[in-house]
Backbone as CSV, one residue per row, in Angstrom:
resi,resn,N_x,N_y,N_z,CA_x,CA_y,CA_z,C_x,C_y,C_z
1,UNK,-39.394,-62.553,-19.360,-40.324,-61.670,-20.028,-40.974,-60.684,-19.053
2,UNK,-41.391,-61.207,-17.877,-41.998,-60.345,-16.870,-41.022,-59.259,-16.427
3,UNK,-39.759,-59.635,-16.325,-38.735,-58.679,-15.891,-38.575,-57.568,-16.931
4,UNK,-38.586,-57.945,-18.204,-38.482,-56.935,-19.265,-39.664,-55.969,-19.240
5,UNK,-40.840,-56.512,-19.042,-42.049,-55.673,-18.989,-41.978,-54.750,-17.777
6,UNK,-41.541,-55.270,-16.651,-41.416,-54.457,-15.444,-40.424,-53.324,-15.641
7,UNK,-39.285,-53.622,-16.296,-38.284,-52.573,-16.546,-38.819,-51.527,-17.515
8,UNK,-39.544,-51.975,-18.529,-40.140,-51.048,-19.493,-41.153,-50.137,-18.791
9,UNK,-41.994,-50.718,-17.938,-42.970,-49.927,-17.196,-42.271,-48.912,-16.291
10,UNK,-41.174,-49.329,-15.681,-40.427,-48.432,-14.800,-39.858,-47.250,-15.607
11,UNK,-39.303,-47.534,-16.766,-38.724,-46.470,-17.597,-39.815,-45.538,-18.127
12,UNK,-40.954,-46.092,-18.497,-42.091,-45.257,-18.938,-42.525,-44.356,-17.790
13,UNK,-42.602,-44.935,-16.592,-42.995,-44.162,-15.408,-42.032,-43.013,-15.147
14,UNK,-40.752,-43.265,-15.272,-39.761,-42.206,-15.057,-39.910,-41.089,-16.085
15,UNK,-40.096,-41.475,-17.333,-40.249,-40.469,-18.400,-41.518,-39.659,-18.170
16,UNK,-42.622,-40.337,-17.893,-43.886,-39.649,-17.693,-43.820,-38.724,-16.474
17,UNK,-43.228,-39.222,-15.398,-43.130,-38.389,-14.195,-42.270,-37.161,-14.432
18,UNK,-41.242,-37.311,-15.218,-40.380,-36.168,-15.520,-41.121,-35.046,-16.225
19,UNK,-42.017,-35.410,-17.118,-42.756,-34.404,-17.898,-44.094,-34.059,-17.230
20,UNK,-44.905,-35.074,-17.033,-46.243,-34.827,-16.469,-46.141,-34.396,-15.011
21,UNK,-45.219,-34.989,-14.281,-45.015,-34.599,-12.879,-44.627,-33.126,-12.760
22,UNK,-43.775,-32.672,-13.659,-43.378,-31.255,-13.636,-44.577,-30.359,-13.942
23,UNK,-45.387,-30.754,-14.918,-46.589,-29.966,-15.235,-47.506,-29.927,-14.022
24,UNK,-47.682,-31.061,-13.358,-48.554,-31.086,-12.177,-48.019,-30.203,-11.062
25,UNK,-46.730,-30.210,-10.848,-46.139,-29.361,-9.810,-46.311,-27.880,-10.150
26,UNK,-46.081,-27.523,-11.405,-46.254,-26.131,-11.827,-47.727,-25.717,-11.764
27,UNK,-48.605,-26.631,-12.116,-50.046,-26.364,-12.036,-50.449,-26.100,-10.587
28,UNK,-49.932,-26.916,-9.684,-50.218,-26.732,-8.262,-49.695,-25.394,-7.759
29,UNK,-48.474,-25.038,-8.155,-47.889,-23.758,-7.753,-48.729,-22.592,-8.280
30,UNK,-49.169,-22.689,-9.516,-49.998,-21.607,-10.087,-51.324,-21.504,-9.353
31,UNK,-51.910,-22.636,-9.007,-53.184,-22.623,-8.285,-53.046,-21.972,-6.914
32,UNK,-51.944,-22.243,-6.240,-51.690,-21.611,-4.943,-51.554,-20.100,-5.119
33,UNK,-50.832,-19.670,-6.126,-50.670,-18.233,-6.397,-52.004,-17.609,-6.753
34,UNK,-52.788,-18.302,-7.570,-54.126,-17.810,-7.919,-54.986,-17.652,-6.662
35,UNK,-54.985,-18.662,-5.810,-55.789,-18.623,-4.580,-55.406,-17.429,-3.715
36,UNK,-54.125,-17.126,-3.697,-53.642,-15.986,-2.898,-54.170,-14.662,-3.476
37,UNK,-54.143,-14.547,-4.804,-54.649,-13.328,-5.449,-56.164,-13.215,-5.349
38,UNK,-56.854,-14.341,-5.340,-58.320,-14.346,-5.368,-58.972,-14.203,-3.985
39,UNK,-58.152,-14.094,-2.943,-58.725,-13.945,-1.599,-59.595,-12.691,-1.537
40,UNK,-60.684,-12.757,-0.787,-61.591,-11.595,-0.671,-60.874,-10.303,-0.237
41,UNK,-59.832,-10.414,0.576,-59.092,-9.227,1.009,-58.493,-8.459,-0.163
42,UNK,-58.109,-9.169,-1.226,-57.500,-8.508,-2.392,-58.529,-7.642,-3.119
43,UNK,-59.812,-7.942,-2.925,-60.867,-7.166,-3.576,-61.382,-6.026,-2.701
44,UNK,-60.750,-5.853,-1.563,-61.133,-4.782,-0.642,-60.004,-3.757,-0.567
45,UNK,-60.215,-2.576,-1.108,-59.108,-1.586,-1.118,-58.679,-1.162,0.280
46,UNK,-59.517,-1.356,1.267,-59.144,-0.984,2.644,-58.027,-1.864,3.205
47,UNK,-57.768,-3.007,2.578,-56.705,-3.894,3.072,-55.323,-3.479,2.544
48,UNK,-55.305,-2.533,1.606,-54.030,-2.024,1.078,-53.644,-0.805,1.919
49,UNK,-52.403,-0.807,2.384,-51.993,0.242,3.322,-51.453,1.495,2.637
50,UNK,-50.997,1.359,1.386,-50.427,2.502,0.675,-50.357,2.187,-0.807
51,UNK,-49.975,3.203,-1.586,-49.751,2.975,-3.012,-48.586,2.004,-3.226
52,UNK,-47.622,2.041,-2.302,-46.500,1.099,-2.385,-46.990,-0.350,-2.244
53,UNK,-47.981,-0.528,-1.388,-48.581,-1.840,-1.204,-49.218,-2.314,-2.513
54,UNK,-49.888,-1.406,-3.196,-50.495,-1.722,-4.496,-49.399,-2.111,-5.496
55,UNK,-48.293,-1.369,-5.475,-47.174,-1.669,-6.386,-46.580,-3.065,-6.103
56,UNK,-46.503,-3.435,-4.833,-46.008,-4.767,-4.483,-46.945,-5.842,-4.996
57,UNK,-48.242,-5.601,-4.939,-49.202,-6.575,-5.468,-49.119,-6.650,-6.979
58,UNK,-48.770,-5.545,-7.598,-48.572,-5.568,-9.058,-47.388,-6.479,-9.402
59,UNK,-46.337,-6.468,-8.579,-45.200,-7.359,-8.785,-45.632,-8.821,-8.586
60,UNK,-46.455,-9.065,-7.577,-46.970,-10.417,-7.344,-47.801,-10.873,-8.539
61,UNK,-48.604,-9.970,-9.073,-49.412,-10.280,-10.259,-48.502,-10.605,-11.443
62,UNK,-47.430,-9.861,-11.622,-46.499,-10.111,-12.720,-45.877,-11.501,-12.587
63,UNK,-45.507,-11.882,-11.378,-44.957,-13.215,-11.143,-45.999,-14.288,-11.471
64,UNK,-47.249,-14.035,-11.130,-48.345,-14.954,-11.451,-48.467,-15.108,-12.959
65,UNK,-48.428,-13.990,-13.687,-48.525,-14.033,-15.150,-47.376,-14.842,-15.744
66,UNK,-46.171,-14.621,-15.231,-44.997,-15.343,-15.735,-45.129,-16.830,-15.486
67,UNK,-45.641,-17.211,-14.314,-45.850,-18.628,-14.006,-46.916,-19.220,-14.922
68,UNK,-47.979,-18.463,-15.170,-49.050,-18.944,-16.057,-48.515,-19.140,-17.473
69,UNK,-47.702,-18.213,-17.938,-47.111,-18.333,-19.278,-46.176,-19.537,-19.365
70,UNK,-45.377,-19.742,-18.315,-44.447,-20.870,-18.298,-45.217,-22.203,-18.288
71,UNK,-46.312,-22.243,-17.551,-47.127,-23.464,-17.517,-47.762,-23.717,-18.887
72,UNK,-48.260,-22.668,-19.529,-48.847,-22.817,-20.862,-47.799,-23.373,-21.824
73,UNK,-46.557,-22.932,-21.686,-45.459,-23.411,-22.533,-45.184,-24.905,-22.256
74,UNK,-45.257,-25.312,-20.990,-45.049,-26.727,-20.669,-46.122,-27.591,-21.339
75,UNK,-47.360,-27.127,-21.305,-48.424,-27.867,-21.981,-48.182,-27.904,-23.494
76,UNK,-47.790,-26.756,-24.023,-47.536,-26.645,-25.473,-46.431,-27.604,-25.915
77,UNK,-45.435,-27.781,-25.065,-44.292,-28.622,-25.405,-44.388,-30.045,-24.870
78,UNK,-45.514,-30.389,-24.256,-45.659,-31.699,-23.615,-45.410,-32.853,-24.586
79,UNK,-45.916,-32.746,-25.784,-45.760,-33.807,-26.777,-44.272,-34.045,-27.066
80,UNK,-43.555,-32.983,-27.405,-42.120,-33.076,-27.703,-41.327,-33.526,-26.491
81,UNK,-41.620,-32.919,-25.331,-40.882,-33.257,-24.118,-41.074,-34.707,-23.706
82,UNK,-42.301,-35.180,-23.838,-42.590,-36.569,-23.482,-41.885,-37.522,-24.460
83,UNK,-41.923,-37.196,-25.724,-41.208,-38.012,-26.722,-39.728,-38.104,-26.400
84,UNK,-39.131,-36.961,-26.096,-37.689,-36.946,-25.747,-37.407,-37.712,-24.462
85,UNK,-38.276,-37.552,-23.458,-38.079,-38.242,-22.185,-38.162,-39.755,-22.367
86,UNK,-39.094,-40.208,-23.197,-39.214,-41.659,-23.456,-37.970,-42.175,-24.170
87,UNK,-37.473,-41.428,-25.141,-36.261,-41.840,-25.858,-35.045,-41.839,-24.928
88,UNK,-34.982,-40.877,-24.026,-33.873,-40.841,-23.067,-33.889,-42.058,-22.121
89,UNK,-35.063,-42.629,-21.953,-35.180,-43.832,-21.129,-34.887,-45.097,-21.958
90,UNK,-34.369,-44.898,-23.170,-33.993,-45.980,-24.067,-35.202,-46.873,-24.437
91,UNK,-36.294,-46.198,-24.745,-37.498,-46.912,-25.190,-37.524,-46.801,-26.715
92,UNK,-37.775,-47.921,-27.364,-37.846,-47.995,-28.807,-38.774,-46.905,-29.364
93,UNK,-38.338,-46.280,-30.466,-39.066,-45.152,-31.060,-40.537,-45.473,-31.344
94,UNK,-40.813,-46.619,-31.934,-42.197,-46.986,-32.281,-43.052,-47.141,-31.024
95,UNK,-42.496,-47.774,-30.020,-43.219,-47.944,-28.746,-43.379,-46.588,-28.063
96,UNK,-42.321,-45.794,-28.076,-42.366,-44.466,-27.455,-43.435,-43.594,-28.100
97,UNK,-43.537,-43.653,-29.434,-44.553,-42.848,-30.130,-45.947,-43.256,-29.707
98,UNK,-46.201,-44.541,-29.574,-47.522,-45.014,-29.182,-47.851,-44.608,-27.736
99,UNK,-46.880,-44.782,-26.849,-47.079,-44.420,-25.440,-47.337,-42.909,-25.329
100,UNK,-46.521,-42.152,-26.032,-46.676,-40.685,-26.027,-48.061,-40.299,-26.503
101,UNK,-48.497,-40.899,-27.585,-49.813,-40.603,-28.136,-50.918,-40.874,-27.094
102,UNK,-50.835,-42.009,-26.445,-51.846,-42.371,-25.427,-51.807,-41.396,-24.246
103,UNK,-50.631,-41.058,-23.781,-50.512,-40.139,-22.636,-51.000,-38.740,-22.995
104,UNK,-50.632,-38.245,-24.152,-51.049,-36.906,-24.567,-52.571,-36.853,-24.762
105,UNK,-53.142,-37.919,-25.273,-54.598,-37.957,-25.453,-55.339,-37.977,-24.116
106,UNK,-54.648,-38.380,-23.061,-55.298,-38.446,-21.742,-55.404,-37.057,-21.082
107,UNK,-54.724,-36.066,-21.619,-54.792,-34.716,-21.063,-56.192,-34.131,-21.345
108,UNK,-56.779,-33.434,-20.389,-58.077,-32.793,-20.624,-57.878,-31.440,-21.354
109,UNK,-57.549,-31.513,-22.640,-57.117,-30.337,-23.376,-58.144,-29.206,-23.399
110,UNK,-59.446,-29.529,-23.510,-60.462,-28.475,-23.507,-60.461,-27.708,-22.197
111,UNK,-60.331,-28.439,-21.094,-60.301,-27.813,-19.776,-59.034,-26.981,-19.616
112,UNK,-57.906,-27.528,-20.035,-56.629,-26.810,-19.931,-56.700,-25.502,-20.718
113,UNK,-57.216,-25.565,-21.931,-57.326,-24.354,-22.772,-58.235,-23.327,-22.121
114,UNK,-59.376,-23.763,-21.615,-60.333,-22.841,-20.975,-59.715,-22.218,-19.713
115,UNK,-59.035,-23.040,-18.912,-58.414,-22.520,-17.677,-57.329,-21.507,-18.008
116,UNK,-56.530,-21.792,-19.039,-55.482,-20.856,-19.439,-56.078,-19.523,-19.893
117,UNK,-57.159,-19.580,-20.679,-57.827,-18.376,-21.149,-58.399,-17.587,-19.972
118,UNK,-59.035,-18.281,-19.035,-59.609,-17.620,-17.869,-58.510,-17.027,-16.971
119,UNK,-57.385,-17.727,-16.880,-56.267,-17.241,-16.071,-55.732,-15.925,-16.649
120,UNK,-55.627,-15.831,-17.962,-55.191,-14.585,-18.598,-56.216,-13.478,-18.342
121,UNK,-57.474,-13.825,-18.441,-58.543,-12.838,-18.174,-58.491,-12.364,-16.737
122,UNK,-58.296,-13.294,-15.801,-58.195,-12.937,-14.382,-57.025,-11.981,-14.148
123,UNK,-55.884,-12.304,-14.738,-54.698,-11.452,-14.558,-54.947,-10.056,-15.115
124,UNK,-55.593,-9.967,-16.256,-55.916,-8.679,-16.854,-56.862,-7.868,-15.963
125,UNK,-57.901,-8.518,-15.469,-58.879,-7.824,-14.601,-58.245,-7.439,-13.266
126,UNK,-57.395,-8.303,-12.741,-56.739,-7.971,-11.468,-55.805,-6.784,-11.672
127,UNK,-55.128,-6.739,-12.814,-54.290,-5.577,-13.125,-55.118,-4.317,-13.224
128,UNK,-56.310,-4.410,-13.819,-57.204,-3.252,-13.912,-57.648,-2.806,-12.525
129,UNK,-57.893,-3.762,-11.623,-58.281,-3.411,-10.262,-57.140,-2.683,-9.552
130,UNK,-55.929,-3.192,-9.698,-54.776,-2.533,-9.068,-54.573,-1.128,-9.645
131,UNK,-54.779,-0.962,-10.934,-54.700,0.363,-11.559,-55.763,1.288,-10.985
132,UNK,-56.969,0.753,-10.822,-58.059,1.519,-10.217,-57.662,1.980,-8.813
133,UNK,-57.103,1.056,-8.016,-56.678,1.433,-6.661,-55.625,2.528,-6.696
134,UNK,-54.637,2.381,-7.560,-53.572,3.371,-7.655,-54.066,4.715,-8.145
135,UNK,-54.898,4.712,-9.172,-55.400,5.960,-9.747,-56.387,6.687,-8.832
136,UNK,-57.067,5.944,-7.985,-58.116,6.536,-7.153,-57.808,6.413,-5.659
137,UNK,-56.508,6.355,-5.382,-56.085,6.155,-3.994,-56.732,7.197,-3.073
138,UNK,-57.309,6.723,-1.987,-57.901,7.614,-0.982,-59.314,8.037,-1.294
139,UNK,-59.912,7.554,-2.379,-61.272,7.982,-2.735,-62.328,7.114,-2.082
140,UNK,-61.931,6.164,-1.274,-62.887,5.280,-0.594,-62.681,5.348,0.913
141,UNK,-63.708,4.956,1.597,-63.657,4.865,3.062,-64.193,3.495,3.443
142,UNK,-63.958,3.135,4.694,-64.510,1.873,5.165,-66.019,1.997,5.178
143,UNK,-66.675,1.037,4.554,-68.136,1.076,4.446,-68.801,0.516,5.691
144,UNK,-70.127,0.604,5.745,-70.867,0.108,6.905,-70.791,-1.421,7.052
145,UNK,-70.680,-2.133,5.934,-70.561,-3.586,5.990,-69.076,-3.968,5.925
146,UNK,-68.714,-4.987,6.657,-67.310,-5.440,6.692,-66.847,-5.839,5.288
147,UNK,-65.666,-5.364,4.906,-65.083,-5.727,3.621,-65.678,-4.996,2.433
148,UNK,-66.549,-4.033,2.663,-67.177,-3.311,1.565,-66.822,-1.831,1.687
149,UNK,-66.006,-1.311,0.757,-65.639,0.096,0.827,-66.802,0.990,0.408
150,UNK,-66.705,2.240,0.802,-67.720,3.220,0.452,-67.054,4.318,-0.392
151,UNK,-67.688,4.665,-1.518,-67.172,5.712,-2.403,-68.182,6.850,-2.433
152,UNK,-67.683,8.078,-2.349,-68.585,9.233,-2.472,-69.010,9.418,-3.918
153,UNK,-68.112,9.160,-4.851,-68.408,9.315,-6.273,-69.101,8.041,-6.772
154,UNK,-70.367,8.136,-7.209,-71.082,6.953,-7.649,-70.441,6.267,-8.863
155,UNK,-69.759,7.055,-9.716,-69.101,6.464,-10.887,-67.944,5.564,-10.439
156,UNK,-67.174,6.006,-9.440,-66.085,5.179,-8.902,-66.655,3.926,-8.230
157,UNK,-67.746,4.100,-7.507,-68.370,2.953,-6.839,-68.821,1.926,-7.877
158,UNK,-69.366,2.397,-8.976,-69.828,1.519,-10.038,-68.669,0.812,-10.723
159,UNK,-67.606,1.549,-11.002,-66.415,0.963,-11.629,-65.810,-0.111,-10.729
160,UNK,-65.684,0.229,-9.449,-65.136,-0.738,-8.486,-65.989,-1.994,-8.444
161,UNK,-67.300,-1.826,-8.336,-68.191,-2.983,-8.240,-68.102,-3.851,-9.497
162,UNK,-67.980,-3.210,-10.647,-67.858,-3.946,-11.907,-66.581,-4.783,-11.926
163,UNK,-65.460,-4.178,-11.540,-64.173,-4.894,-11.500,-64.250,-6.052,-10.497
164,UNK,-64.804,-5.782,-9.341,-64.916,-6.810,-8.301,-65.782,-7.971,-8.785
165,UNK,-66.899,-7.657,-9.422,-67.803,-8.700,-9.938,-67.129,-9.545,-11.010
166,UNK,-66.398,-8.883,-11.925,-65.690,-9.625,-12.976,-64.670,-10.576,-12.373
167,UNK,-63.889,-10.087,-11.416,-62.869,-10.925,-10.792,-63.503,-12.088,-10.050
168,UNK,-64.590,-11.838,-9.351,-65.266,-12.916,-8.617,-65.804,-13.968,-9.589
169,UNK,-66.389,-13.523,-10.674,-66.952,-14.451,-11.662,-65.858,-15.271,-12.318
170,UNK,-64.818,-14.614,-12.799,-63.726,-15.324,-13.473,-63.008,-16.235,-12.481
171,UNK,-62.820,-15.774,-11.262,-62.186,-16.608,-10.237,-62.968,-17.895,-9.981
172,UNK,-64.290,-17.780,-9.900,-65.124,-18.966,-9.696,-65.034,-19.906,-10.896
173,UNK,-64.969,-19.350,-12.090,-64.859,-20.161,-13.298,-63.513,-20.906,-13.332
174,UNK,-62.446,-20.254,-12.883,-61.139,-20.910,-12.821,-61.192,-22.081,-11.833
175,UNK,-61.803,-21.849,-10.686,-61.936,-22.928,-9.700,-62.727,-24.092,-10.278
176,UNK,-63.773,-23.795,-11.045,-64.550,-24.851,-11.705,-63.661,-25.671,-12.640
177,UNK,-62.774,-25.005,-13.377,-61.885,-25.701,-14.299,-60.892,-26.580,-13.532
178,UNK,-60.384,-26.080,-12.406,-59.473,-26.899,-11.606,-60.201,-28.137,-11.092
179,UNK,-61.437,-27.978,-10.633,-62.191,-29.127,-10.158,-62.425,-30.124,-11.297
180,UNK,-62.720,-29.604,-12.480,-62.952,-30.483,-13.639,-61.669,-31.229,-14.028
181,UNK,-60.528,-30.608,-13.836,-59.252,-31.256,-14.193,-58.979,-32.491,-13.333
182,UNK,-59.404,-32.470,-12.086,-59.052,-33.572,-11.183,-60.124,-34.651,-11.118
183,UNK,-61.192,-34.484,-11.885,-62.215,-35.540,-11.930,-61.725,-36.731,-12.660
């Protein structure tokens, strides 16, 4: 009997790792990409060397969006994928359904939903910042304080500060959600 239970636990572990492990790996990859985009240098137009540099960051942002969308899809399909993985491990349907239910209920769904929404907002705001850089290329100079550009046009300065503040706020909220996920 102990041997049967041990084998069942092993098969459940394989199924769960196949689905949940993949989600965790993709979540980690997305967080690394987010951290790269959220670096203070990305909010300083003086760190961009040309409009081509801005275009390359737009490609990086697109890859980030695609990864975020793929991760959202993994969460969306977690119930089905976990059910299939358990059945592939030759676990009885009734037992598999109960295990799947317990595992799916253990996901912090409110946090996941909030983080996904904030991630989309961050991507949108970062895209707006890159558009601002491209549209207003050369309108800033290095400011008196390190990492703070100076704009002659007060309207551009205000727009830049607003975009920067939004990104900083949303970025901090995303980090809060990641911390909440691992509690």
